[in-house]
N, C-alpha and C positions, 0 to 999 in steps of 0.2 A: 504494500500500500504506500503510495507516494504522498498521500495527504499529510501524514505526520511531519514530513520534511518541509511543509509549507508554513508551518506555524512560527518558526523562528524569524523569517523575514517579516512576518506580519507583526511580530512583537518587538523586535530589536531594531533600533535605528540604523545601525551599520551592518545589517545582515540582508543579503539579496538572494533571490532564487535564480540560479544560473541554469538555463536549459540547453547550454552548448552541448553538442553531440547527440542529444536525445533525438532530434529530427532525423539525423543521418543514420542512426542505429535502428530506429523503428518509427517511421512516420505515423502509424496508427497509435502507438503509445504517446508520441509527441502531441498528437491532436487531443487525446484524452487529458494528458497532463496540463497542456496549455489551457484547456477549457476549465479545469479545476483551479489552476493558478489564477486565472482572471476572476473567478468567483471568490477566492479566498484571500489573495495577496493584494496589497495596494499596487496599482498599475505601475508606479515608478520603481518597484522593487523586483520586477521580472526582467531578466537579461536573456537575450537571444544572441547566438553567435556560433562561429565555427573557426577552426584553425586547420584548414586543409593544406595539403602539401603542394598543390599546384593551382594555377589560376583557373583551370578548367573545373577542378573539383570545387573550388570556392564558388564559382559562378553557379554550378549546379546545386550546391547546398543553399546558396542565397535564394535561388528560385524556389527550392523546396520549402524553405522557411517562410517565404512570402506566401506561397500557396497555402500552407498550413494555417497561417494567421488569417488569411482571407476566409478559409473554410470555417474556422472556429468562430470568427466574428459574424459571418453570414448566419451560421446556426443560431447564435445568440440573438441576432436581430430577428430572425424568423420566430423565435420563442418570445419575442417582445421583452427581452431583458434590457435592451437599450436601442437607441435609434442610430441613424447614420452618422450624426455628429460625434457621438461617443465612440462609435466604431473607428472613425477616422482618427480621433485623438488617441485611442488605444494603439492603433497601428503605428502611428508616429512615435509614440512612447516606446513601443517594443522594438522598432526598427532603427531608431535614432536617439531620441532624447535620453532614454535610460542609460545607454552606454556613455553618452557625453557627460551626463551627471556623474556616473560612477568613476570615470577616468578623468574627471575634472577638466573637460575640454570646453573652453569658451568659444563661442562663435564658430562652431564646427558645422 
């Protein structure tokens, strides 16, 4: 059960939930875990990423991550959990803002 690992980022200020490698290892698991993370963890505490060995692998994984995010957000919108504006904000947080905040990158 991955749910128990989601409570520290929800509770502690300097704790984040890093989903790196989960999408590449198991897209169905990543879809499920991301959906749970969005429900449990503050949006600014979820990190997505990869560290592939080649530009081709990085591009493929980035596309996979984007597709998974879209699928999860679409599912939540269909379930009336939130609307398009919130989905866009979540996507921006997951794909850009959270990493910039975590790595203290201004104006990136």
